[in-house]
C-alpha positions, 0 to 999 in steps of 0.5 A: 829362376824357378827351382825344380821340384826334384833335384838330383841330390834329393834322390840319394838323400831320401834313399839314405834317409829311408834306409836309415830309419830315423833322422839321427841315423841318416845324419850319422850316415851322411856325416851331417847334423840332425837339424841339417837332415831335417832342413833338407827334408823340409825343403824337399817337401816344400818344393813338392808341396806334400809330406813325404815323412811322418816324423815324431821325436822318436820315430819316422815312417814314410807317407804313401807319397813318400813310398812312391818317391822312394820307389822311383828314386831307387830305380832312377839311381840304379839306372844311373849306375847301369848307365855308368856301367855301360859308359865305363865298360870300354875302360874295363873299370867299373864305376858307380854306386854298389849297394850290398846287403849281408847278415850281421855276423857274416857281413861283419867278419867276411864281407866287409874285408872283401869290400875293403880289398875290392874298393882298393882295386876299384876306387871309382866304385862307391860301396854301401854295405848294410847289415841285417838280421835276415835278407831283405825281400826279393822284390825290394830294390834297395840293394844291388847284391845280397849275400845270403845263406842258401839259394832264394826260392825265386827265379826272378833273381840271379843266385850265384853260389859263392862258397860251400857252408854247413851248420855244425853243432858244437860246445866248449870242452868245459861244458861237455866235461860237466854235462857229458857228450850226446851220442844221438839227437834224442840226447839233446833234450837233456842238454842246454841248447842255445837258441838263435832267432834269425830269418824265417827258419822255425825257431828252436827246431834243429833238423839232423840227418844221419848221412849227407844231404837234405833228404838223407835217411834217418832225418829227424827234427829235434826241439832244442831247449835252453835258457839262452836265446838271441838274434845275434849269432856272434853272441850265441857263439860267445855263450857257447865259448863261455860254457853255457851249452850247445849251439848250432852255427855256420862253419864259417863262423866257428871254424877258428874255434874248432881249430883252436879247440875252444869249441868241439863238434857235437854229433859229427856223424849227423848233418844239418841242411846245407847253408851254402853262401850265395850272391843274389842280384836282379836279372837286370844286373847280369851285364852290369860291370860293377855288380859282375866284377864284385860278385866275381871278386867275392867268389874268388875271395871266399870260394878259395 
């Protein structure tokens, strides 16, 4: 009996391997050993008669053939999920795989708990959550739903506003007691500003407007300078809690500290561009039960 060059189990395996970025990370994701991952990959390549992955002891990258394989594997798995959606629609019970992407801090603190409650209600849905510093490219078919700040500048996807959000300037009471409280944006030049390198936003440039909205009058860009910077928002907030300086962070991430008094809002009469929370997904998922049900659940959980 001839063994098919491509087996159904290969598709999900290869997608997991590509998303993980290394054999060892894929092994952890799949719950198997690294040698077992290497063996499965070697068997796939042997059946196909071509190399899919360039690998060294420290890293791996896809060959051109591997890129083609990954593109088609993702599409096939997504179409299988769509078929499961259609077949399960009459049962009013979503099924299939749901791939979700979110930013590091917000995903860990808010999206992951929502997923926990969602799968308890819908155990037939298999959810994979991946956290990243910035949203993946819109043309990337690696995810079914991306939870991000701000609407995407692309009409090829559906962007549903989930909840309002704004960025605030804040600092610890101890820092403000030592260094004083700024009265105007220009005063920030005399303060230690904690930088966050995330996404495609201009690093260290804080846009402030006296009045609500992006195009409010008296808007100005302030160059924030300081001796601390990171690509992790949670670390930046912890530095602010430790009294190192002023940080600009989404209200969702610091609301509990503002309520407790551990952080104090700075320049409250000035506003930054809105950073509302959106669920973004491809047009083809508009009628998909698992995507539609999850986005509705996300909106109910976070929007309230």
